C-alpha positions, 0 to 999 in steps of 0.5 A: 046708612038707611034707617029703613034697611036697618029696621027690616034687618032688626025685624028679621033677625028677630023672626028668625030667633023667636019664629013671630013678627014684632009689634015694633014697626019698620021706619022710614029711610030719614027718620033717625028718632023714629029708628031709636024708638023702634029699637027701644021697642024692640028691646022691650019685645025681646025681654019679654019673650025671653022672660017667657022662655025662662018661665017656661024652663022653670015650669017644665022643671017643677013638673019633673019628678026625680030630676038629677042635681046635674045634667050634662051634654056634649059641647061642639067647642066651635059653637057659641055659649050664650050667658043671657038668661034666655041662651042659658034656658036654651042650653037648659032645655037641650040638657033637659031633652037629653037627660039620661042619655050616655054621654061618651067624650071620644078623643083622638090625639097624635102622640105627645100632644094634649087634646080636649073635649068640652061638656057642659052642665047644667043645674036645674036647681042650685047646688054646691060641692060638685066634684070630679073623679077621674080614673085611670085610662087603660088600654093596649099601651099601657095607663094614663094616670089621672095626673095627665088629665084635668078639668077646666071651667070657662068663666065666660066665652068670646064670640066671633062677633063680640071680638070683631066689636071689640076690634079683634078678628076670630073665627072660633069662641074665644076662652077669656077666662079659664080656670082648672078645677081644683075644688068643688064646684057651685051653680045657681039655679038654671045655670049652665056652665062650659068645661073641658077635659084635657088629656096629656098624652105625652110619654104614652104609647100609641093605642086605643084607651078608655075610663070614666069621669064621674060627677058627684053632687049632693054626696053622690055620683049623679053623672058618668062619662 
C-alpha cells in the first residue's frame, strides 16, 4: 500500500482523538523507513498526550473535597470499554461529571428469561472491601428474591476491532472473562471496572417490580442503584 496514504490516515485518527495536529509529518509514497519512523514518532506523541490526560484527571480529583470512594455510571453494553490509562481516564472523567446524580437501572424482560444491565464503578483513590447488597424486588406480581439477582465483574473485554485482528468477527464487545461477584472487590487508584446486574425472571408473575442495590466501601454505603 501507499505509505503516504497510511500516514495521512494515522494523522486523521490522531486529530479526531486529541483535537490537535501531531508534529509527525506524513511521508512519501515509497518511503518505508520514513513510515516506520513516523509511526514511532506518532506513538511517542500519543503517549505524551495520554500522560497529560491522566495528570489532568488526577489534579481534578485532588481539587474536589468530599469525593466518595466510588463513583457509578450506567453503561451501554454496545460501547467499548477501554483499559489503557487514557481510556480509563476518560471513563473516570465521565463518572466525575455525573457525581451525585441518581443512577436508575431499568430492566425490560420477557417472562422466564434472564436480563441484565451494565454499570461502571470508578475509584478516584484505591479502595478495598467493596460490597454489594441487593434487596427484594417487589411488585404487583409478588417478589423477586435476591437469589434471583447477581452481579458479575468483567475482567476485560475484546472490542470488535480486537476480535477482527484475531480472526474472529463480532459486532459487539465480547466479554472474555466474566466473574460472578461472590466476595468483596478491590480497586486501584483511578481504576474503572465494568459490572452487570443480572435478573432471573423465571417463575415470576408479569408486572412492574422495584428495589435497590447498595454499594458499600470503607464500611459505609456509598451508592444506591
